C-alpha positions as CSV (number, residue, x, y, z in Angstrom):
1,X,-19.2,-7.4,14.1
2,X,-15.8,-7.1,12.3
3,X,-16.4,-5.9,8.7
4,X,-14.0,-3.0,8.2
5,X,-10.7,-3.1,6.2
6,X,-8.6,-0.5,8.2
7,X,-5.5,1.0,6.5
8,X,-3.3,2.7,8.9
9,X,-0.5,5.1,8.2
10,X,0.6,8.0,6.0
11,X,-1.2,10.5,3.9
12,X,0.5,13.2,2.0
13,X,0.5,15.5,-0.9
14,X,2.3,14.9,-4.0
15,X,3.2,17.8,-6.3
16,X,3.6,16.5,-9.9
17,X,4.8,18.6,-12.8
18,X,2.3,19.6,-15.4
19,X,2.9,18.7,-19.0
20,X,5.2,21.2,-20.7
21,X,3.5,23.9,-22.6
22,X,6.3,24.0,-25.1
23,X,6.9,27.8,-24.5
24,X,9.8,27.5,-22.1
25,X,13.4,27.1,-23.0
26,X,14.5,23.5,-24.0
27,X,16.8,23.2,-21.1
28,X,14.6,25.0,-18.5
29,X,12.7,22.7,-15.9
30,X,9.0,22.8,-15.8
31,X,8.0,24.8,-12.8
32,X,4.3,24.4,-13.0
33,X,2.9,21.6,-10.6
34,X,-0.5,20.2,-9.6
35,X,-1.2,18.7,-6.1
36,X,-2.4,15.2,-5.8
37,X,-3.7,13.4,-2.5
38,X,-1.4,10.5,-2.1
39,X,0.5,8.2,0.3
40,X,0.8,4.4,0.0
41,X,-1.6,3.7,2.8
42,X,-3.9,6.3,1.6
43,X,-4.0,4.8,-1.8
44,X,-4.7,1.4,-0.5
45,X,-7.8,2.7,1.4
46,X,-9.0,4.4,-1.8
47,X,-8.4,1.2,-3.7
48,X,-10.4,-0.9,-1.2
49,X,-13.4,1.6,-1.3
50,X,-13.5,1.7,-5.1
51,X,-13.7,-2.1,-5.2
52,X,-16.8,-1.8,-3.0
53,X,-15.6,-2.9,0.5
54,X,-15.9,-1.0,3.7
55,X,-12.5,0.8,3.8
56,X,-11.4,2.9,6.8
57,X,-8.4,5.2,7.0
58,X,-6.6,5.6,10.3
59,X,-3.9,8.2,10.8
60,X,-3.1,11.7,11.8
61,X,-4.1,14.4,9.3
62,X,-2.9,18.1,9.6
63,X,-5.4,20.9,10.3
64,X,-4.0,22.8,7.4
65,X,-5.0,23.5,3.9
66,X,-3.4,20.2,2.6
67,X,-4.8,18.2,5.4
68,X,-8.2,19.6,4.7
69,X,-7.7,18.4,1.0
70,X,-6.6,14.9,2.1
71,X,-9.7,14.5,4.3
72,X,-12.1,15.6,1.7
73,X,-10.4,13.3,-0.8
74,X,-11.0,10.3,1.5
75,X,-14.7,11.3,2.1
76,X,-15.2,11.7,-1.7
77,X,-14.0,8.2,-2.3
78,X,-16.3,7.0,0.5
79,X,-13.5,6.0,2.8
80,X,-14.6,5.8,6.4
81,X,-12.7,8.5,8.4
82,X,-14.0,7.9,11.9
83,X,-10.6,6.7,12.8
84,X,-8.7,9.7,11.6
85,X,-7.3,12.3,14.1
86,X,-6.6,15.9,13.1
87,X,-3.7,17.7,14.8
88,X,-2.1,21.1,14.6
89,X,0.9,20.3,12.5
90,X,2.0,20.5,8.8
91,X,1.2,18.1,6.1
92,X,3.8,15.9,4.5
93,X,4.7,17.2,1.0
94,X,6.6,15.4,-1.8
95,X,7.6,17.2,-4.8
96,X,8.5,15.3,-8.1
97,X,10.4,17.5,-10.7
98,X,12.0,16.8,-13.9
99,X,15.5,18.3,-14.3
100,X,17.8,17.6,-17.3
101,X,15.4,14.8,-18.4
102,X,15.6,12.9,-15.0
103,X,13.1,12.8,-12.2
104,X,14.2,14.3,-8.8
105,X,12.4,14.0,-5.6
106,X,12.1,16.4,-2.6
107,X,10.5,15.2,0.5
108,X,9.3,17.5,3.3
109,X,7.9,15.6,6.2
110,X,10.0,16.2,9.4
111,X,7.6,16.3,12.5
112,X,4.5,16.4,10.1
113,X,1.1,15.4,11.3
114,X,1.4,11.8,9.9
115,X,4.4,11.0,12.2
116,X,2.6,12.1,15.3
117,X,0.0,9.3,15.6
118,X,-0.2,8.0,19.3
119,X,-2.1,5.0,20.7
120,X,-4.5,7.5,22.4
121,X,-5.6,8.6,18.9
122,X,-7.0,5.2,18.0
123,X,-10.6,4.7,19.3
124,X,-11.8,1.4,20.8
125,X,-14.1,1.1,17.8
126,X,-11.2,0.5,15.5
127,X,-10.3,-2.6,17.5
128,X,-13.8,-3.8,17.7
129,X,-14.7,-3.5,14.1
130,X,-11.5,-4.2,12.1
131,X,-11.6,-7.4,10.2
132,X,-8.4,-6.7,8.2
133,X,-5.6,-4.3,9.2
134,X,-3.2,-3.1,6.6
135,X,0.0,-1.1,7.4
136,X,3.5,-0.3,6.2
137,X,5.4,2.1,3.8
138,X,7.0,5.3,5.2
139,X,4.6,5.4,8.2
140,X,7.2,3.0,9.9
141,X,10.1,5.4,9.3
142,X,9.5,8.5,11.5
143,X,8.2,9.9,14.8
144,X,5.6,8.3,17.1
145,X,3.6,6.6,14.5
146,X,5.7,3.3,13.9
147,X,5.3,2.4,17.5
148,X,1.7,3.2,17.6
149,X,1.1,1.1,14.4
150,X,3.1,-1.9,15.7
151,X,1.2,-1.7,19.1
152,X,-2.1,-1.6,17.2
153,X,-1.0,-4.7,15.2
154,X,-0.1,-6.6,18.3
155,X,-3.5,-5.8,19.9
156,X,-5.3,-7.0,16.6
157,X,-3.2,-10.2,16.2
158,X,-5.4,-13.3,16.1
159,X,-8.6,-11.1,15.9
160,X,-8.1,-9.4,12.6
161,X,-6.1,-10.5,9.4
162,X,-2.9,-8.5,9.3
163,X,-1.5,-7.2,6.1
164,X,2.0,-5.6,5.8
165,X,3.6,-4.0,2.7
166,X,7.1,-2.4,3.6
167,X,7.1,-0.4,0.3
168,X,10.6,0.7,1.1
169,X,11.9,4.1,0.2
170,X,15.6,3.6,0.8
171,X,16.5,7.4,0.2
172,X,14.3,8.3,3.4
173,X,16.1,5.7,5.6
174,X,18.3,7.5,7.9
175,X,18.8,4.9,10.7
176,X,19.1,1.7,8.9
177,X,19.6,-0.6,11.8
178,X,16.6,0.8,13.7
179,X,14.4,0.6,10.6
180,X,15.5,-3.0,9.9
181,X,14.5,-3.9,13.4
182,X,11.1,-2.3,12.9
183,X,10.6,-4.2,9.6
184,X,11.6,-7.4,11.2
185,X,9.1,-7.0,14.0
186,X,6.3,-6.1,11.5
187,X,7.1,-9.3,9.5
188,X,6.8,-11.5,12.4
189,X,3.5,-10.0,13.4
190,X,1.8,-10.1,10.0
191,X,-0.4,-12.7,8.2
192,X,0.1,-11.4,4.8
193,X,3.5,-10.0,3.7
194,X,3.6,-8.3,0.3
195,X,6.7,-6.8,-1.1
196,X,8.1,-5.8,-4.4
197,X,11.4,-7.0,-6.0
198,X,12.8,-3.6,-5.3
199,X,12.0,-4.0,-1.7
200,X,13.4,-7.4,-1.6
201,X,16.8,-6.1,-3.1
202,X,17.1,-3.7,-0.2
203,X,15.8,-6.2,2.5
204,X,17.8,-9.2,1.5
205,X,20.4,-8.0,-1.0
206,X,21.9,-10.7,-3.2
207,X,19.2,-13.4,-2.4
208,X,17.1,-14.6,-5.1
209,X,13.3,-14.3,-4.9
210,X,12.9,-18.0,-4.7
211,X,15.2,-18.3,-1.8
212,X,14.0,-15.1,-0.1
213,X,10.4,-16.2,-0.2
214,X,11.3,-19.5,1.6
215,X,13.2,-17.4,4.3
216,X,10.5,-14.9,4.9
217,X,7.6,-17.5,5.1
218,X,9.5,-18.9,8.2
219,X,9.4,-15.7,10.0
220,X,5.6,-15.6,10.8
221,X,3.5,-14.7,7.5
222,X,1.0,-17.2,6.5
223,X,1.2,-15.7,3.0
224,X,4.1,-14.1,1.3
225,X,3.8,-12.3,-2.0
226,X,6.6,-10.9,-4.2
227,X,5.5,-8.7,-7.1
228,X,8.1,-8.7,-9.9
229,X,6.8,-6.2,-12.5
230,X,6.4,-8.0,-15.9
231,X,7.9,-11.2,-14.5
232,X,4.7,-11.8,-12.6
233,X,3.9,-12.5,-8.9
234,X,5.5,-15.3,-6.8
235,X,3.7,-16.4,-3.6
236,X,4.1,-18.9,-0.9
237,X,1.2,-20.0,1.3
238,X,1.7,-21.8,4.4
239,X,3.9,-24.9,3.9
240,X,2.9,-25.2,0.2
241,X,5.4,-24.8,-2.6
242,X,5.7,-21.4,-4.1
243,X,3.5,-20.6,-7.0
244,X,3.8,-18.2,-9.9
245,X,1.1,-16.0,-11.5
246,X,1.9,-14.4,-14.7
247,X,1.4,-10.7,-15.3
248,X,-1.1,-9.1,-17.6
249,X,-0.2,-7.4,-20.9
250,X,-1.1,-3.8,-20.9
251,X,0.5,-0.5,-22.3
252,X,2.1,0.8,-19.2
253,X,1.5,4.6,-18.7
254,X,2.6,4.8,-15.1
255,X,3.6,2.4,-12.4
256,X,2.8,4.9,-9.5
257,X,0.5,3.2,-7.1
258,X,0.5,-0.3,-8.7
259,X,1.7,-2.0,-5.5
260,X,-0.8,-0.2,-3.4
261,X,-3.6,-1.3,-5.8
262,X,-2.3,-4.9,-5.8
263,X,-2.7,-4.9,-1.9
264,X,-6.2,-3.4,-2.1
265,X,-7.2,-6.1,-4.7
266,X,-5.7,-8.9,-2.4
267,X,-7.6,-7.7,0.6
268,X,-10.8,-7.1,-1.3
269,X,-10.8,-10.5,-2.9
270,X,-10.0,-12.3,0.4
271,X,-12.8,-10.4,2.0
272,X,-15.1,-11.6,-0.7
273,X,-14.2,-15.0,-0.1
274,X,-14.7,-14.6,3.6
275,X,-11.0,-14.9,4.6
276,X,-10.6,-12.5,7.5
277,X,-8.5,-14.6,9.8
278,X,-5.2,-16.3,9.8
279,X,-6.8,-19.7,10.2
280,X,-9.1,-19.1,7.2
281,X,-6.1,-17.8,5.1
282,X,-4.2,-21.0,5.9
283,X,-7.1,-23.1,5.0
284,X,-7.5,-21.3,1.6
285,X,-7.2,-23.7,-1.5
286,X,-4.5,-23.1,-4.1
287,X,-7.3,-22.5,-6.6
288,X,-8.8,-19.6,-4.6
289,X,-5.4,-18.3,-3.8
290,X,-4.6,-18.2,-7.6
291,X,-8.0,-16.4,-8.1
292,X,-7.1,-13.8,-5.5
293,X,-3.7,-13.1,-6.9
294,X,-5.0,-12.9,-10.5
295,X,-7.6,-10.4,-9.4
296,X,-5.0,-8.3,-7.7
297,X,-2.7,-8.5,-10.6
298,X,-5.5,-7.4,-12.9
299,X,-6.2,-4.4,-10.6
300,X,-2.5,-3.4,-10.7
301,X,-2.4,-3.7,-14.5
302,X,-5.4,-1.5,-14.9
303,X,-3.8,1.1,-12.5
304,X,-0.5,0.9,-14.7
305,X,-2.5,1.6,-17.8
306,X,-3.4,5.2,-16.7
307,X,-1.5,8.0,-15.2
308,X,-0.9,8.3,-11.3
309,X,-2.3,6.2,-8.5
310,X,-5.7,5.6,-9.9
311,X,-7.1,2.3,-8.7
312,X,-9.9,0.6,-10.7
313,X,-13.4,-0.2,-9.7
314,X,-14.9,-3.7,-9.4
315,X,-16.7,-3.5,-12.7
316,X,-13.5,-2.3,-14.4
317,X,-11.7,-5.4,-13.2
318,X,-14.5,-7.7,-14.1
319,X,-14.7,-6.5,-17.6
320,X,-11.0,-6.6,-18.0
321,X,-10.7,-10.3,-16.9
322,X,-13.7,-11.1,-19.0
323,X,-12.6,-9.4,-22.2
324,X,-8.9,-10.1,-22.1
325,X,-8.5,-13.5,-23.9
326,X,-4.9,-12.9,-24.6
327,X,-4.2,-12.8,-20.9
328,X,-4.5,-15.5,-18.3
């Protein structure tokens, strides 16, 4: 029986600066960091698990100190790790620093473990048990992993609901034509395409969200979702007219992981409604689609109200929706 929401792709370690102690020179950058388990796909798996659904992470994790930390973090969140393969390689590392008041990013991931996933690493049980299959982000940029993920998506098409979030990191794109071709193939395969307004600006520069959502909906997805920050969410479902869901009003502490949390909320709410196939998704009523997007937007808002990628629980979302009369 297919019951698992499988998230396949990257896991990595973020090094984030600690708050300044105030003892260093004013012009000196903070050199104290703390490591955090991270990665867009990793975050979605954690978000799904916190919302009470059976989440599985599929990917290659390094047999090093950081890889051990990533695996333990997944297990602590009760994410199913049966589809994880461990290999002798280094973990991907991302270092976020603040220099002269500006955030700077250094990324170390060439030939890292999460770029080396092959079809042989994915067990038959993944294909037998996966009801929803979520993929995207930087896992489609490097090494053997992109081809492996697309092959798995093709194999699961029409037997699982496919969800794709490109989560484009333009600074990491070294071969733009090849990457655009990969994205186009993924878009044609997927049932749910979620992208941010930042993704859209890179993918279709100069095209309005209203025109872009019409174009993208003709390329394969049954549901296209564009998140637009405080402007809310724009979505197009099948042949229906686009609809708009306003955002929630919260004090934003940090937007890291908001898109990942939105994806997790979307998948979980659809699973709760029994929507685990393309046919069921296309038959979804507008009211239930609005309910789904509202739930996902609430999840993302709660994530933004606290530092880092920190998806909420089901109870937190329920309480937020119930006791926020000034919102929707």
